[in-house]
N, C-alpha and C positions, 0 to 999 in steps of 0.2 A: 029708327033703324039702328041695330046693334053693330057697332064697329067690329070688324074681324080682327082677330089676334094675329100678330106677325108670326108666332111660332106654331100656328095650327097646321100649316103644310108640313113642317118638319115632323110634328107628332104623327100625322097621318102616314108619312113616309116610313117612320120607324115602325108603326103598327104593321104596315104592308110587308116590311122586311121581316118582321117577326113571324107573320103568318106564312110568308114564303119559306122561311127557314124551317118552321114547324112542318110545313107540307112536304119539303124535301126529306126531312128526318123521318116523317111518317112513311113516305114512299120507300126510303131505304130500309126501314124497319120491316115493312111489309115484304119487300123482296128478300130480306135476310130470313124472315120467318118462312117464306115460301121455299127458299133453298134448303133450310134446315128440315122442313117437313119432307121435301123431296128426298134429301139424303137419308132421313130416318126411314122413309118408305123403302128406298133402295137397299139400305142396310138390313131392314126387316126381311125383304124378299131374298136377299143374298143368304141370310141365315136360314130361311125356309128352304132355299135351294141346297144349302149345304147339308141340312138334315135329310133332305130328299135323297141326296147322293149317298149318305150313310145308309139310308134304308135300302137303296139299291145294292150296296155292298152286302148287306145282310141277306138279301134275296139271292145274290150270287153265291154266297157261302152256303146257303141252304141247298142250292142246286149243284154244289161242287161235286157231290158224290156221283151224280149222273155224268158229269164231265170226266171224272176219273175213270168211271167204267167205260165210257166211250174211248178214252185214251188207250185202253188195252186192246182195242180192235186195230187191225192193220189199216194204216192210212192209205188213202188214194190221193192222186193229184187233185187239187181244188176240193178237198174233202170238207163238206159242210157239216158233217156230223160231229166234228170236234169243237164246235162252238155253239153257244146258246144266245138267243136274243130275248130281251126282256122289255116290256112296255108297262110302266107303272103309273097310275094316276096320282096326281098331287093337286092340292087346292090351287086353282088358277093356272094349271098347265099339266105337264106330263114329264116322265123320265123315260128316255130310250137308251138302251145299253146293250152292248155285245160283250160276251165273255168267251174267251177261247184259250185253248192250250198253247203254251209257249212252244213254238216249233223247235226241233233240235238245233242247237246253236253252239257257237264258241263264246264263252263268257269272257268279255274283254277285261272285266275287273280282276281276273286272275293274274293280270300283268302287274298288279299292285300288291299282291299277297306276299307272305313270308315264306311260302313253300317253294323252294327253288325248282323242284320237279314240275309243279303246276305252272310256274312261270315259264319255264323253258318249253314245255309242251304247247302252251298257249301262244308264246312268241313264235314258235315254229309254225303253228297252225295259221296264225294271222299272216305270216310271211307267205305261206303257200296260197292262201286266198287272194292276197294282193298280187302275187305273181300270176295266178290263174286269171286275174282281171286285167293282165297286160302291163303290170308295173314292173320295171326292171329290178333285178335282185337288189342292187345297191340302194335304190330308192325305197324298196320294200323294207329292207333292214333299217333304214333311217326312220321310216314311218313307225315301225314297231318300237324303236328306241325312244322316239319323241313321245309316243302315246304312253309308254311305260313311265317316263319321267313325269308326264302330266298327272298320272294316277298315283304313283308311289308317294310315300310320306317324307322322304328325305330330300336333301339338296345336292346329292351326289349325281353329277351329270354322267350319263352313260355315253359310251362312244357313239357318236352321231346323234345323241339325244339333245335335250334342251331343258334347262332349269330357269330360275328367275332372271339371271343375267341376260339370257337370250330374249326373253319376252319384254323386259324393261327397256331394251334398246330399240324396240319397234316404234313406228310413228305414233301408234296408239298403244301405249304401254299397258301391260296386264301381267298377272302372275298365274302360273299353273295352278290347277285346283288342288293338287296334292291330296286327293281323296278319290274314292271310287266314283265312277260315272253313275248318274241317276237315270239318264235317258240317252239313247243312242244319238239323239240330235246334238248332244254336247260335242260331238266330233267336229262340228262346224267351227268351233273356236280354234281348232288346230289346223293351220293353213295347209299342211301336207295332205289332209283328207279333203280333197276337192268334192264338190257336189256329185260329180260323175262317179268318183270312187266310193262315196258314201252310199250311193244308189246301188252300186255293184256289190257292196258288202252286206247291205241291209238284210237280205234273206238268210244269211248264214251266221250273223253275230248277234249278241245280245248283251245286256248288262243286268246281272243278277245281284241281289243284295248280300253278296258274300264274295270272297276272293278265292274260291275253290274252282276246280274244273266243273263245268256244267255236266250233269249226268245226262246221258242220251237215252231217250225212250226209243228203243229199237222198233217198237210197233208204230211209232210216228214217222219213221223214215219213209221217204218217197224217192223215186229215181232223181227228182229235181234236187233233193237235199243230200245227194251223194257227196258233194264237196265238203259238207260239214263232217261227215265220217272220215274223209280223207284228211281234213285239217286236224280233227281230233286225234287221228293216228299219227300226227306229225309227219305226214307225207310217206308213211310206211306202206301205204296202199295206193294204187292208182284209182282214178274215178271209176274206171271200168270194173275193177275188182270190187269197189264199194257197191256199185250197182248190182253186181251179181249176188253179193251177200244179201242185199235188200230184197232182190227178187226170189231168193231162196227161202224167204220167210213163209211159215205155214199159212194156209189160207185163213185160218182162224186167229192168227197172230201167235207170237211167242207167249207161252203160258207162264214162264218164270225165267229168271236170269240163268239158272243152271242149264236150261234147255239151249239157251243162246251159247253158253260156254261149251256145251257138248258139241254143238254144230261147228264152233270155231276150232275145236280140236282136230277136225279134219281139214282145216285150212291153216297150216302152221305159220305161214307168213302173216296172214291177217290176224291170227291169234296173238302173235308176238307184237304186232303193231298196236293192237287194242288192249294189251295186257294192263296198261296203266289208266285206261279210260273207264270211268264209272258208267255202268250200263243199267238200264231199268226197263221194265215192260209196261209201265204206265207213266202218265204225266205227273209232274211234281209242282210246276208253276203254271198259273193260269192268269192271263192278263184281261182286265176289264176296261172298257172305255165307253163313255156315253155323254149325254147332255141333259141338263134340266132346263126345260123350256117353260118359262113363266110369263105372265103378261108384262112384267117389268124388264125382261131380258132373257139371255141365254147363258148358262154356265156349263162349261165342259169339266169333266172329271175323269181321272184314270186311277187304277189301282192294280195291285198284284196280289194274288192269293197263292199261298203255299199249302199244298195238300199232300203233306208227307205221309208215307205209308204208316198206318197205325196211329196217326195223330189227328186231332181235330183241325180242319182247315182254318187258316187265319190270314188276316191282311198283313202283308209285310212291307207294303209301300202304297202311298196314296198321294194324289195331287188333285187340287180343286181350283178351278178358275183359270187354268192355263190354256195354251193353244190346243186345238183338237188334234 
């Protein structure tokens, strides 16, 4: 009988510990590889989704001419002819998208521009929309000043406005954007614009990629959008007068801006009120929104097309992967 060695048990234990360590390391490596593989697949699918969204943009640009032509027709309430829906196949899923004309609106970004005339007309228009929504005049003036300071590039606080000092003193400090709004949802960061107020303003305001007055497509006006015309006229007309002007539109729509101006010549008060408002007879901005559905997930996207008269339509804003 061979006598046992005293260190045999220790050697066996060491071997077992090494095997266990290697097993744990192998398991960790396998999990890391699996995670990296999954991330790579997700990244690949996201890239596919992004290219699919770009393809959808191209399809929208290709169809922009039809949307522009439709925008020359007189609008009706809940008019479905001023938008187009697209369904595009993509490997592993599909793209669903809607493109529609930007409704007549007050461009809030004009509050941050260098043109004092555009600023004043927009400030007056926003005040009027706020008052029509039930906001007292003093509170409406404060909301206009606060939004103007949020958008403009300087640190000069307007009367009733707010710049860095006001926001840094909050419980959760922040700084104003000091740049134009990209989306109307950004109003949520400004406490004076409550959810109810944002809902009330939504049909009548917009944010365009410039700081000029928004040109109004008179063929896109409906009785429901009369407040936009009243706001654009800085309160120079009543909502009733605005409705009458909209209802006086020819059955086939205004053929050119001169026809509109000729009609306004017989309405001196309205003509004076709209003298500084850029008018058009077709749409200029069209917004697109959709989603890419793939087996690995769902990606939302949005974009804005500018179809300026005489120019090739182009994308002036895009967002990928944000909230719907």
